[in-house]
C-alpha positions as CSV (number, residue, x, y, z in Angstrom):
1,M,52.4,-108.5,-68.4
2,H,51.6,-109.1,-64.6
3,L,48.3,-111.0,-63.7
4,C,47.5,-112.0,-59.7
5,E,47.6,-115.8,-59.0
6,L,43.9,-116.0,-59.6
7,C,43.8,-114.6,-63.0
8,A,46.7,-116.6,-64.3
9,S,45.0,-119.2,-62.9
10,I,41.6,-119.0,-65.0
11,S,40.3,-122.3,-66.7
12,L,38.0,-122.5,-69.5
13,S,37.6,-126.0,-68.7
14,K,36.3,-125.3,-65.3
15,M,33.9,-122.6,-66.4
16,R,32.0,-124.8,-69.1
17,G,30.5,-128.0,-70.2
18,P,28.1,-130.3,-68.5
19,N,29.7,-131.3,-65.7
20,C,31.5,-127.7,-64.8
21,D,30.7,-125.1,-62.5
22,Q,30.0,-122.5,-65.3
23,M,30.7,-120.1,-62.4
24,M,34.3,-119.4,-61.4
25,P,35.2,-117.9,-58.3
26,H,37.5,-114.7,-58.1
27,Q,38.4,-112.2,-56.0
28,P,36.2,-112.7,-52.7
29,S,35.3,-109.1,-52.7
30,Y,34.9,-105.5,-54.3
31,L,37.8,-104.2,-52.1
32,A,40.4,-107.3,-53.2
33,L,39.3,-106.6,-57.2
34,K,40.3,-103.1,-57.0
35,N,43.7,-103.8,-54.6
36,S,44.6,-105.7,-57.1
37,A,44.2,-104.0,-59.9
38,K,46.2,-101.1,-58.0
39,D,49.1,-103.8,-57.5
40,G,49.3,-104.3,-61.1
41,C,47.0,-107.2,-61.9
42,R,46.2,-106.0,-65.7
43,L,43.1,-108.5,-66.1
44,C,41.6,-107.2,-62.1
45,R,41.7,-103.7,-63.9
46,F,39.9,-104.7,-66.9
47,F,37.3,-106.7,-64.8
48,W,36.9,-103.3,-62.3
49,M,37.0,-101.3,-65.7
50,A,33.7,-103.2,-66.4
51,L,32.0,-103.1,-63.7
52,E,32.6,-99.3,-63.5
53,L,31.1,-99.5,-67.1
54,G,28.1,-101.4,-66.1
55,T,25.8,-103.4,-68.8
56,G,23.0,-102.5,-70.8
57,E,20.8,-99.4,-69.6
58,K,22.7,-99.3,-66.4
59,R,25.8,-98.4,-68.7
60,K,23.9,-95.7,-70.6
61,S,22.8,-94.4,-67.3
62,G,26.5,-94.0,-65.4
63,L,24.8,-95.5,-62.3
64,P,27.5,-98.3,-62.1
65,R,30.5,-96.0,-61.8
66,K,28.5,-93.8,-59.0
67,A,27.8,-97.1,-57.0
68,I,30.8,-99.0,-57.0
69,A,32.7,-96.4,-55.1
70,H,30.3,-96.5,-52.0
71,V,29.5,-100.5,-52.1
72,S,33.3,-101.7,-52.4
73,E,33.6,-100.6,-48.8
74,R,29.9,-101.2,-47.5
75,Y,29.4,-104.6,-49.1
76,P,33.2,-106.2,-48.4
77,G,31.9,-109.5,-48.1
78,R,30.3,-110.0,-51.6
79,Q,32.7,-112.3,-53.8
80,I,33.3,-111.6,-57.4
81,S,32.9,-114.5,-59.6
82,L,33.2,-115.1,-63.5
83,V,30.9,-116.8,-66.1
84,A,32.1,-117.8,-69.5
85,W,29.6,-116.3,-72.0
86,G,28.6,-116.7,-75.5
87,G,26.1,-118.1,-77.8
88,P,24.9,-121.3,-79.1
89,N,26.6,-124.4,-79.4
90,N,29.1,-123.8,-75.9
91,S,31.0,-121.1,-77.8
92,L,32.6,-118.4,-76.0
93,D,33.5,-114.9,-76.8
94,R,33.2,-112.9,-73.5
95,F,33.6,-113.4,-69.6
96,Y,30.7,-111.8,-67.5
97,I,31.8,-110.2,-64.0
98,T,29.1,-110.4,-61.3
99,T,28.7,-111.2,-57.7
100,T,27.2,-113.5,-55.3
101,G,24.9,-110.9,-53.8
102,D,22.9,-107.6,-54.8
103,I,23.0,-104.5,-53.5
104,P,19.9,-101.9,-52.8
105,D,18.8,-100.0,-55.7
106,F,19.0,-96.2,-56.0
107,D,18.1,-93.3,-58.2
108,D,20.7,-91.9,-60.5
109,D,19.6,-88.5,-58.3
110,D,19.1,-90.5,-55.0
111,D,22.7,-89.9,-53.1
112,D,21.1,-90.8,-49.9
113,A,20.1,-94.1,-50.9
114,L,23.8,-94.8,-51.5
115,T,24.8,-94.0,-48.1
116,D,21.2,-95.7,-46.5
117,P,20.8,-98.8,-47.9
118,T,17.6,-99.4,-45.9
119,M,16.0,-96.5,-47.9
120,H,14.7,-98.9,-50.8
121,P,15.0,-102.6,-49.6
122,D,12.8,-104.3,-51.8
123,H,14.8,-103.0,-54.9
124,Q,18.3,-104.7,-56.0
125,L,20.8,-103.4,-58.0
126,A,23.3,-105.9,-59.4
127,L,26.6,-104.7,-60.2
128,D,28.2,-106.3,-63.2
129,G,30.3,-105.9,-66.3
130,V,31.8,-107.7,-69.4
131,V,34.6,-108.0,-71.1
132,D,35.3,-109.7,-74.8
133,L,37.4,-112.5,-74.9
134,Y,39.0,-113.7,-78.6
135,A,41.4,-116.0,-80.1
136,H,43.0,-116.3,-83.4
137,E,41.1,-119.1,-85.8
138,D,44.3,-121.3,-85.9
139,D,44.8,-121.5,-82.3
140,P,43.6,-124.5,-80.0
141,A,41.6,-122.0,-77.7
142,A,39.3,-121.2,-81.3
143,W,39.1,-125.0,-82.5
144,H,39.4,-127.1,-78.8
145,G,38.4,-124.1,-76.4
146,G,35.4,-123.0,-78.2
147,V,36.6,-119.3,-78.1
148,T,34.5,-117.8,-81.2
149,G,35.9,-114.4,-80.5
150,R,38.3,-112.8,-83.3
151,A,40.8,-110.0,-83.9
152,L,39.8,-107.4,-85.7
153,P,41.9,-106.1,-89.0
154,T,44.0,-102.8,-88.3
155,S,42.6,-101.3,-91.7
156,S,39.4,-102.0,-94.2
157,G,40.2,-101.2,-97.7
158,F,38.8,-103.3,-100.5
159,E,41.6,-105.2,-100.6
160,D,41.4,-106.1,-96.7
161,V,38.0,-107.3,-96.7
162,D,37.7,-110.8,-95.8
163,F,35.4,-112.1,-98.8
164,Q,35.7,-115.4,-97.8
165,L,33.9,-114.6,-94.8
166,L,31.0,-113.1,-96.6
167,Q,30.8,-116.1,-99.3
168,R,30.4,-118.0,-96.2
169,W,27.6,-116.0,-94.7
170,L,26.0,-115.6,-98.0
171,Q,26.3,-119.7,-99.0
172,N,25.2,-120.9,-95.4
173,C,22.2,-118.6,-95.7
174,L,21.6,-120.0,-99.2
175,R,22.4,-123.6,-98.1
176,N,21.0,-123.8,-94.5
177,H,18.2,-121.5,-94.1
178,A,15.1,-123.0,-94.9
179,T,13.4,-119.6,-94.5
180,C,16.2,-117.6,-96.6
181,A,16.6,-120.3,-99.3
182,S,14.0,-119.0,-102.1
183,L,14.4,-115.2,-100.9
184,G,15.6,-112.6,-103.6
185,V,17.6,-115.3,-105.7
186,Q,16.0,-114.9,-108.7
187,A,13.2,-112.1,-109.0
188,N,11.8,-109.6,-111.7
189,L,14.5,-107.0,-111.4
190,P,13.3,-103.4,-110.9
191,T,12.4,-100.7,-113.4
192,R,16.1,-99.6,-113.5
193,V,19.4,-101.0,-112.4
194,L,23.1,-100.8,-112.5
195,D,24.6,-103.3,-115.1
196,V,28.2,-102.9,-112.7
197,G,30.2,-104.2,-115.5
198,S,32.9,-106.6,-115.7
199,S,34.9,-107.9,-112.6
200,D,38.2,-107.2,-114.3
201,G,37.1,-103.4,-115.0
202,K,37.1,-103.4,-118.6
203,A,33.4,-102.7,-119.2
204,E,31.9,-99.4,-117.2
205,P,28.6,-99.6,-115.2
206,Y,25.3,-98.0,-117.0
207,L,22.1,-97.6,-116.4
208,L,20.1,-101.0,-117.7
209,Q,16.4,-100.2,-118.2
210,A,15.0,-103.9,-117.1
211,G,11.6,-103.6,-118.2
212,G,10.7,-106.6,-115.7
213,S,13.3,-108.7,-116.8
214,N,14.5,-111.7,-114.1
215,G,17.6,-111.6,-112.3
216,R,19.7,-111.4,-109.2
217,Y,20.5,-107.8,-108.2
218,I,21.9,-106.1,-104.7
219,A,20.8,-102.8,-103.1
220,L,22.5,-100.6,-101.8
221,S,21.3,-98.5,-98.4
222,H,22.9,-95.3,-97.8
223,C,22.5,-92.1,-96.1
224,W,22.1,-88.9,-98.7
225,G,23.3,-86.8,-96.2
226,G,23.5,-83.2,-96.6
227,K,25.5,-84.0,-99.9
228,V,23.3,-84.8,-102.8
229,P,24.4,-87.9,-104.7
230,L,25.0,-88.4,-108.0
231,T,21.5,-88.8,-109.8
232,T,20.0,-89.5,-112.9
233,T,17.2,-87.0,-114.2
234,T,15.1,-86.7,-117.5
235,A,18.0,-84.9,-119.2
236,T,20.9,-87.4,-118.2
237,L,18.4,-90.7,-118.4
238,S,19.8,-91.3,-121.9
239,E,23.5,-90.4,-121.1
240,R,23.3,-93.2,-118.0
241,T,21.9,-95.7,-120.3
242,R,25.1,-95.7,-122.3
243,C,27.9,-95.6,-119.5
244,I,28.6,-94.3,-116.2
245,P,32.3,-93.8,-115.6
246,L,33.3,-95.6,-112.4
247,Q,35.3,-92.7,-111.4
248,S,32.4,-90.3,-111.6
249,L,30.6,-92.4,-109.0
250,P,30.9,-91.3,-105.5
251,K,33.1,-92.9,-103.0
252,T,30.3,-95.3,-101.3
253,F,28.8,-96.0,-105.1
254,R,32.3,-96.7,-106.2
255,E,33.1,-99.4,-103.6
256,A,29.3,-100.6,-103.7
257,V,30.3,-101.7,-107.6
258,A,33.6,-103.3,-106.4
259,V,31.8,-104.9,-103.9
260,T,28.6,-106.3,-106.1
261,R,31.7,-107.5,-108.7
262,K,33.6,-109.3,-105.9
263,L,30.4,-111.1,-105.0
264,G,29.8,-112.5,-108.7
265,V,26.1,-110.1,-108.9
266,K,25.5,-108.3,-112.1
267,Y,23.0,-105.5,-111.4
268,L,22.8,-102.7,-108.6
269,W,20.3,-101.0,-107.4
270,I,20.7,-97.4,-106.0
271,D,18.1,-95.1,-105.3
272,S,19.6,-91.7,-106.4
273,L,20.5,-93.4,-110.1
274,C,17.6,-95.7,-110.7
275,I,14.8,-93.3,-109.8
276,L,14.5,-90.1,-111.8
277,Q,14.9,-87.3,-109.2
278,D,13.1,-84.4,-111.4
279,S,10.1,-86.6,-112.2
280,R,7.2,-86.7,-109.5
281,V,5.3,-89.3,-111.3
282,D,8.2,-91.5,-111.7
283,W,9.4,-90.8,-108.1
284,E,6.0,-91.9,-106.9
285,K,5.6,-94.9,-109.1
286,E,8.9,-96.3,-107.4
287,A,8.5,-95.3,-104.0
288,A,5.2,-97.6,-104.2
289,V,7.7,-100.4,-104.7
290,M,10.7,-99.7,-102.7
291,G,9.8,-101.9,-100.4
292,D,9.4,-104.8,-102.8
293,I,12.5,-103.8,-104.1
294,Y,14.6,-104.4,-101.0
295,A,12.4,-107.3,-100.3
296,S,13.3,-109.0,-103.6
297,S,17.3,-108.5,-103.5
298,Y,19.5,-111.0,-103.4
299,L,21.4,-109.0,-100.8
300,T,21.6,-105.4,-99.4
301,I,24.9,-103.7,-98.9
302,A,24.0,-101.4,-95.9
303,A,26.6,-98.6,-95.8
304,R,26.5,-98.3,-92.6
305,G,29.7,-96.2,-91.4
306,S,29.2,-93.5,-93.7
307,A,27.1,-90.1,-93.4
308,N,26.5,-89.2,-97.1
309,S,27.5,-91.1,-100.5
310,A,31.1,-89.9,-100.1
311,G,32.1,-91.7,-97.1
312,G,32.5,-95.0,-98.6
313,L,32.1,-98.8,-97.4
314,F,36.2,-98.8,-96.0
315,F,37.3,-97.2,-93.4
316,S,41.0,-97.2,-91.9
317,R,40.9,-98.5,-88.4
318,S,42.4,-97.4,-85.2
319,P,44.3,-100.2,-83.6
320,E,42.5,-102.0,-80.9
321,P,43.9,-101.2,-77.4
322,T,46.7,-103.5,-76.1
323,P,44.5,-106.7,-74.8
324,C,45.5,-109.2,-71.7
325,R,46.9,-112.8,-72.9
326,L,45.5,-115.8,-71.2
327,V,46.9,-119.2,-71.3
328,Y,44.5,-121.6,-72.7
329,K,45.2,-125.3,-71.7
330,C,43.6,-128.6,-72.1
331,E,45.4,-131.1,-70.1
332,K,43.6,-133.8,-71.8
333,H,44.5,-133.3,-75.3
334,N,48.0,-131.5,-74.5
335,L,47.0,-129.0,-76.1
336,S,47.6,-125.3,-75.3
337,G,47.2,-121.7,-77.1
338,D,46.7,-118.3,-76.7
339,M,43.4,-116.4,-75.6
340,Y,43.3,-112.6,-75.4
341,V,40.8,-110.5,-73.0
342,R,39.7,-106.8,-75.0
343,P,39.9,-103.8,-72.0
344,P,36.1,-102.9,-71.4
345,S,36.8,-99.5,-73.0
346,F,36.8,-100.9,-76.3
347,E,33.3,-99.7,-77.4
348,H,31.3,-101.7,-79.9
349,E,30.0,-100.2,-82.8
350,S,26.5,-99.5,-82.0
351,V,23.7,-99.7,-84.9
352,R,21.8,-96.9,-83.3
353,N,25.0,-94.4,-83.3
354,A,25.4,-95.0,-87.0
355,A,24.0,-92.5,-89.6
356,L,22.8,-94.6,-91.5
357,D,20.3,-96.4,-89.1
358,N,19.0,-92.9,-88.0
359,R,17.7,-92.5,-91.6
360,G,13.7,-93.2,-91.7
361,W,14.0,-94.8,-94.9
362,V,16.3,-97.6,-93.8
363,L,14.0,-99.0,-91.3
364,Q,12.0,-100.8,-94.1
365,E,14.8,-101.3,-96.2
366,R,16.4,-103.6,-93.1
367,L,13.2,-104.8,-92.6
368,L,12.4,-106.2,-95.7
369,S,15.5,-107.1,-96.9
370,P,16.3,-111.1,-96.7
371,R,20.0,-110.5,-96.3
372,I,21.8,-107.7,-95.4
373,I,25.9,-107.0,-94.9
374,Y,26.6,-103.9,-93.0
375,F,30.0,-102.1,-93.8
376,G,30.7,-100.2,-90.2
377,R,33.7,-98.4,-89.4
378,Q,34.8,-101.2,-86.9
379,Q,33.5,-104.4,-88.7
380,L,31.6,-106.3,-91.2
381,Y,28.1,-107.5,-89.9
382,W,25.8,-110.0,-91.7
383,E,21.8,-110.0,-90.6
384,C,19.2,-112.4,-92.6
385,A,15.7,-113.8,-91.2
386,E,17.7,-116.9,-89.2
387,S,20.8,-115.5,-88.0
388,T,23.2,-112.7,-87.1
389,S,27.0,-112.6,-87.1
390,R,29.8,-110.4,-86.5
391,Q,33.6,-110.3,-88.2
392,D,34.8,-109.9,-84.3
393,G,32.9,-113.5,-83.8
394,R,31.1,-111.9,-80.9
395,A,27.6,-113.7,-80.6
396,A,25.2,-110.7,-80.5
397,D,22.4,-109.9,-82.0
398,V,22.6,-106.2,-84.1
399,A,18.7,-106.4,-85.0
400,T,18.0,-106.6,-81.1
401,D,20.6,-105.7,-79.1
402,D,21.0,-101.8,-80.4
403,L,17.8,-101.5,-81.8
404,R,15.6,-101.1,-79.2
405,S,17.7,-101.3,-75.7
406,D,15.4,-100.3,-73.7
407,R,12.5,-103.6,-74.8
408,S,13.6,-107.1,-75.0
409,F,13.0,-107.8,-79.1
410,K,14.7,-111.3,-78.4
411,A,11.4,-112.7,-77.4
412,N,9.7,-114.6,-80.3
413,L,5.8,-113.9,-80.5
414,D,3.8,-116.5,-80.1
415,P,0.7,-116.3,-82.1
416,N,-1.5,-118.5,-80.1
417,G,0.0,-117.6,-76.8
418,P,-0.4,-114.7,-74.4
419,L,0.8,-111.4,-76.0
420,P,4.1,-109.7,-74.7
421,F,2.5,-106.0,-75.1
422,S,5.7,-104.4,-74.3
423,S,8.1,-106.5,-76.1
424,I,7.1,-107.0,-79.4
425,P,9.9,-108.3,-81.6
426,L,11.3,-106.1,-84.3
427,R,13.6,-108.3,-86.4
428,P,13.9,-108.3,-90.0
429,H,12.0,-112.1,-90.3
430,D,8.8,-111.1,-88.2
431,L,7.6,-109.2,-91.3
432,R,8.9,-112.1,-93.5
433,S,8.2,-115.4,-91.9
434,T,4.9,-114.3,-90.3
435,Y,2.0,-116.1,-92.8
436,P,-1.5,-114.8,-92.6
437,D,-3.2,-117.8,-90.7
438,Q,-0.7,-116.8,-88.0
439,F,-1.7,-113.4,-87.7
440,K,-4.0,-112.6,-85.2
441,Q,-5.3,-108.9,-85.2
442,E,-3.9,-108.1,-81.5
443,A,-0.2,-109.2,-82.4
444,S,-0.3,-107.6,-86.3
445,L,-1.5,-104.3,-84.5
446,L,1.2,-104.3,-82.0
447,R,3.6,-104.9,-84.1
448,W,2.8,-102.1,-86.4
449,Y,2.3,-99.8,-83.5
450,N,5.6,-101.0,-82.3
451,I,7.4,-100.2,-85.7
452,V,5.6,-96.6,-85.9
453,E,7.1,-95.6,-82.5
454,E,10.6,-96.5,-83.7
455,Y,10.4,-95.1,-86.8
456,T,9.3,-91.4,-85.4
457,T,12.4,-91.7,-83.7
458,R,14.6,-91.5,-86.8
459,N,15.1,-89.1,-89.5
460,L,14.0,-88.2,-92.7
461,T,15.7,-85.1,-95.1
462,Y,12.0,-84.6,-96.2
463,Q,9.4,-84.7,-94.0
464,S,6.9,-85.1,-96.9
465,D,8.4,-88.5,-97.1
466,K,6.9,-89.7,-93.8
467,L,4.2,-92.1,-94.9
468,P,6.3,-93.0,-98.4
469,A,9.4,-94.0,-96.3
470,L,7.0,-96.5,-94.4
471,S,4.5,-97.8,-97.3
472,G,6.6,-101.1,-98.1
473,I,6.3,-102.1,-94.4
474,A,2.4,-100.9,-94.7
475,K,2.0,-102.8,-98.1
476,K,3.4,-106.0,-96.4
477,F,1.0,-105.7,-93.5
478,Q,-2.0,-105.4,-95.6
479,D,-0.7,-108.3,-97.7
480,L,-0.6,-110.1,-94.6
481,T,-3.7,-108.7,-93.0
482,G,-6.1,-107.6,-95.4
483,Y,-6.7,-104.4,-93.2
484,E,-7.4,-101.2,-94.9
485,Y,-4.8,-98.7,-94.5
486,L,-5.5,-95.0,-93.1
487,A,-2.1,-92.6,-93.4
488,G,-0.5,-94.9,-90.9
489,I,-3.6,-96.2,-89.0
490,W,-5.4,-99.6,-89.6
491,K,-9.4,-98.6,-90.0
492,I,-9.9,-102.0,-88.6
493,N,-8.3,-100.3,-85.1
494,I,-9.0,-96.7,-85.5
495,L,-10.1,-95.6,-82.5
496,S,-7.0,-97.2,-80.4
497,G,-4.9,-95.7,-83.6
498,I,-5.9,-92.3,-83.2
499,L,-4.7,-92.4,-79.1
500,W,-1.1,-91.3,-79.8
501,R,0.7,-88.3,-78.2
502,V,3.9,-86.8,-79.4
503,T,6.4,-87.1,-76.5
504,Q,7.2,-83.3,-77.2
505,P,5.1,-81.0,-79.0
506,S,6.3,-80.7,-82.7
507,D,7.1,-77.1,-84.4
508,E,6.2,-78.4,-87.7
509,L,3.4,-80.4,-89.7
510,T,4.9,-83.4,-92.2
511,C,1.9,-82.0,-94.7
512,A,-0.7,-80.1,-93.8
513,A,-2.9,-82.0,-96.1
514,L,-3.0,-85.1,-93.9
515,P,-5.9,-85.8,-91.2
516,S,-5.0,-84.2,-88.0
517,W,-5.8,-87.4,-86.4
518,T,-2.9,-89.7,-87.8
519,W,0.0,-89.3,-86.3
520,A,1.9,-89.1,-89.4
521,R,0.9,-85.4,-89.8
522,L,3.8,-84.4,-87.2
523,T,7.2,-84.7,-86.5
524,G,8.9,-86.1,-83.9
525,R,8.4,-89.2,-81.3
526,V,5.5,-90.7,-81.4
527,R,3.9,-93.2,-78.2
528,F,0.7,-95.0,-78.5
529,W,-1.6,-95.4,-75.6
530,S,-2.1,-99.3,-76.0
531,Q,1.5,-99.2,-75.7
532,G,2.1,-97.8,-72.0
533,T,-0.9,-99.0,-70.7
534,G,-0.4,-103.0,-71.3
535,L,-3.9,-103.6,-72.9
536,P,-4.9,-105.0,-75.7
537,I,-5.3,-102.3,-78.2
538,R,-8.5,-103.5,-79.4
539,Q,-9.7,-103.5,-75.5
540,L,-12.1,-100.3,-75.9
541,D,-15.2,-100.0,-73.8
542,G,-17.7,-98.7,-76.2
543,A,-17.5,-95.3,-75.1
544,C,-17.7,-94.0,-78.4
545,E,-18.0,-95.1,-82.2
546,M,-17.1,-95.0,-85.5
547,V,-20.4,-93.8,-87.7
548,G,-18.4,-92.4,-90.9
549,L,-15.0,-92.1,-92.8
550,S,-14.0,-90.9,-95.9
551,Y,-11.0,-89.9,-97.8
552,T,-8.9,-89.4,-101.1
553,L,-5.7,-90.4,-101.7
554,S,-3.0,-88.2,-102.2
555,S,-1.4,-90.3,-104.7
556,Q,-2.8,-92.9,-107.6
557,H,0.6,-94.6,-107.8
558,N,0.6,-95.5,-103.8
559,P,-2.1,-96.2,-101.7
560,F,0.0,-96.3,-98.9
561,G,0.8,-92.9,-98.9
562,G,-0.9,-89.7,-97.8
563,I,-4.6,-89.2,-97.7
564,E,-6.6,-86.1,-98.6
565,S,-9.9,-84.2,-97.6
566,A,-10.3,-86.9,-94.9
567,E,-13.2,-87.0,-92.4
568,L,-13.8,-89.3,-89.5
569,Q,-16.9,-88.9,-87.8
570,I,-17.4,-90.3,-84.4
571,R,-20.6,-90.7,-81.7
572,G,-18.9,-89.8,-78.5
573,R,-19.3,-87.8,-75.6
574,V,-17.7,-84.2,-75.8
575,V,-17.2,-81.6,-72.7
576,E,-15.8,-78.4,-73.2
577,V,-12.6,-77.8,-71.1
578,T,-10.3,-75.0,-70.0
579,Y,-6.7,-75.2,-69.9
580,T,-3.7,-73.0,-67.2
581,P,-0.4,-73.4,-68.8
582,S,1.8,-74.5,-66.0
583,D,5.6,-73.5,-65.0
584,R,6.4,-77.3,-66.3
585,P,6.1,-76.7,-70.5
586,A,8.8,-79.1,-71.0
587,D,6.8,-82.1,-69.8
588,E,4.7,-84.3,-71.9
589,F,1.4,-83.7,-69.6
590,P,2.5,-79.9,-68.8
591,A,-0.8,-79.1,-67.4
592,T,-4.5,-80.2,-66.1
593,V,-7.5,-79.3,-68.0
594,F,-10.8,-78.9,-66.0
595,S,-14.4,-78.8,-67.2
596,L,-16.2,-75.9,-67.1
597,S,-17.8,-77.1,-63.5
598,G,-14.0,-77.2,-62.4
599,I,-14.0,-81.0,-62.4
600,P,-10.5,-81.9,-63.3
601,I,-10.1,-84.0,-66.2
602,G,-6.7,-85.0,-67.3
603,Q,-3.1,-83.9,-68.4
604,I,-3.0,-82.5,-71.9
605,S,-0.2,-83.2,-74.3
606,F,-0.6,-81.0,-77.6
607,D,0.6,-82.0,-80.9
608,L,1.8,-78.8,-81.9
609,R,3.5,-76.1,-79.7
610,S,1.6,-73.3,-81.1
611,S,-1.3,-75.1,-79.9
612,T,-0.4,-74.8,-76.4
613,S,-1.8,-71.0,-76.5
614,L,-5.3,-72.4,-76.5
615,R,-7.0,-71.7,-73.6
616,S,-10.3,-73.8,-73.9
617,F,-10.8,-76.1,-76.3
618,S,-13.1,-79.8,-76.4
619,C,-12.3,-83.1,-75.2
620,L,-13.9,-86.3,-77.1
621,L,-14.0,-89.3,-74.5
622,I,-12.2,-92.3,-76.6
623,H,-11.8,-94.5,-73.6
624,G,-13.5,-94.7,-70.0
625,G,-12.2,-97.9,-68.8
626,T,-11.7,-98.1,-64.8
627,N,-7.9,-97.9,-64.8
628,Y,-6.9,-96.2,-68.1
629,I,-9.2,-93.5,-69.9
630,A,-7.9,-91.7,-72.9
631,A,-9.2,-88.5,-74.7
632,I,-8.3,-86.6,-77.5
633,A,-8.6,-82.5,-77.6
634,L,-10.4,-80.9,-80.3
635,K,-11.0,-77.4,-81.7
636,P,-13.3,-76.0,-83.6
637,Q,-12.4,-76.3,-87.9
638,A,-13.5,-73.3,-89.7
639,T,-16.1,-75.6,-92.0
640,D,-19.3,-75.3,-93.3
641,G,-20.1,-78.6,-91.1
642,L,-21.6,-78.7,-87.9
643,H,-19.6,-80.2,-85.1
644,C,-16.3,-80.3,-86.9
645,Y,-13.1,-80.4,-85.3
646,E,-9.5,-80.6,-85.7
647,R,-7.5,-83.0,-83.1
648,V,-5.0,-80.4,-81.4
649,G,-3.7,-83.2,-78.5
650,Y,-4.0,-86.1,-76.1
651,V,-5.5,-86.0,-72.8
652,S,-4.7,-88.9,-70.3
653,V,-8.1,-88.9,-68.2
654,I,-7.5,-88.9,-64.5
655,S,-8.4,-92.2,-62.8
656,D,-9.1,-93.3,-59.1
657,S,-10.5,-96.9,-57.5
658,S,-13.8,-95.4,-57.8
659,G,-13.8,-94.3,-61.3
660,L,-15.5,-90.9,-60.3
661,T,-12.4,-88.3,-61.0
662,G,-11.8,-87.4,-64.2
663,R,-14.4,-89.5,-65.9
664,A,-17.4,-87.6,-64.0
665,A,-16.7,-84.9,-66.4
666,F,-18.3,-87.1,-69.3
667,R,-21.3,-89.2,-66.9
668,D,-24.3,-87.2,-67.6
669,V,-23.2,-85.7,-71.3
670,A,-25.0,-86.8,-74.1
671,A,-23.3,-88.6,-77.0
672,R,-23.2,-87.0,-80.4
673,V,-21.5,-87.1,-83.2
674,V,-18.3,-85.1,-84.1
675,T,-16.1,-84.9,-87.6
676,I,-12.7,-84.7,-87.1
677,V,-10.6,-83.5,-90.5
């Protein structure tokens, strides 16, 4: 394998440590790197490929590949440098390839900016890339050089699973994590659990009606998919309590039983087997405590690589692409070994690309479970309140790197400091380790609406599960805050809570009985007004006030499910407006609405696609601040009540520095009480 002189001389000892320069100069320019790759240096080729792919959001956009062809000639003097990168304790698991200078930024559709660097002189785009580094566990590069990256096995059948690694993760969590130590170790068992039988397989599993006894159990997080898994019904309950032959279980369930046995745990909870699937009463009771079931589990097994119960936990893996070998040397201790660089075309498994993590129910399963082992198609992952680990040793946080890559979830939320409104953490322990006295109203509500935005990007088999699938998180929030919950919104913050919009008009309702003012009534992704403005979500200017609220719970068993017969009364200023459809129906705000006197008020985002046929409706001003003005669109509801309306959309009111545009239409309008159903 050919390496150029620069690549052959790469030395970890010169790139790390307190007295060493962590950035190591490599090729003198993009062009030199490209030419070295063409001349046969395999590692230079890896580095060039990494620069073409880019990192983070730039990797997704495809900009680096488009840019590098131009900048390699226009900016010949940009020095290529390497940085040894890794996790805590000076560990290493990748090389970061970067340059000593930036290049002018450009838009994906702005080809002129590529050839004219003066077009955007204030914007900078750094071209960078990453390649993974690994070593074998018994090699000096690992135990002395600090290379924590590891090779992955080529197969992952049950016999290939590294249960010693799983036990190390588990025992480290139980013994060394103060936050985790007492979670799920001994808890009240759910109503029903699967007794997995003996590890030697002589005793078959059966369904145990636990009746409130204590014990340690594992919960399974899985996708139902289009194929209904094996279930328990009122007709089969008696049979299930006697025996469930292992071979009758679908592959995912069968392998979850095997893992549970191997870890020395007696009980396993699987939703389709432990909830009576033909009993609405039983389903509502169990759905109401679903969050508690995961929160009290000893461990959650996540079937991350399976689209349904037939997929299993273990998968055959394609061999890794041939790596590039580098020599590790430590002359001081007369040590030498081998380390390997993966080609950047080797894509890491993405949490959000897995079928499991696009499932709506899984969000609360993930956030509330004290410990999770993900069985992915490529490798195993660990996640708990204090740490995340990967089988390949890469120091990556599966809770933050992939869950919402468009925001930084790594910053911790300081309850006594300034609130990072656009960057609220969404790690599992953020819900578990925050105590009531640390929960300021602002922090808790921002976190809630951030979670809702994430939740609405996920899929549900049954849209009627929209609120039940979030009820565990809602219950946790109420336990921590004491706030009153109203179908996805909190009463203490209801005026900000109704300022939401769908990114595209919804085609259907999740539940017609839900009030029109809750986001949970619709399908599709939701964005909240507060998340786009950067303003505190309680910072409304008094443009309106809530004067009445009445509702009935849809289920006596689950106060965090839906509500019915809801009436929200608001005193505020209402103006009648007209609307003409635009030629941009796909836009989030497709057209401008005008007052009857012709004043442009703002842009409308309709809730339902069917509402786009409206030509006139009413606007209720909710917030009338100087820079951000927001209203909701209403249409009269055919009821006996006076001034009774249904919400049909969100209006972003036009504002300028004088505050006269848009808001002027509301200035001389007397406030009145409207009822929104």
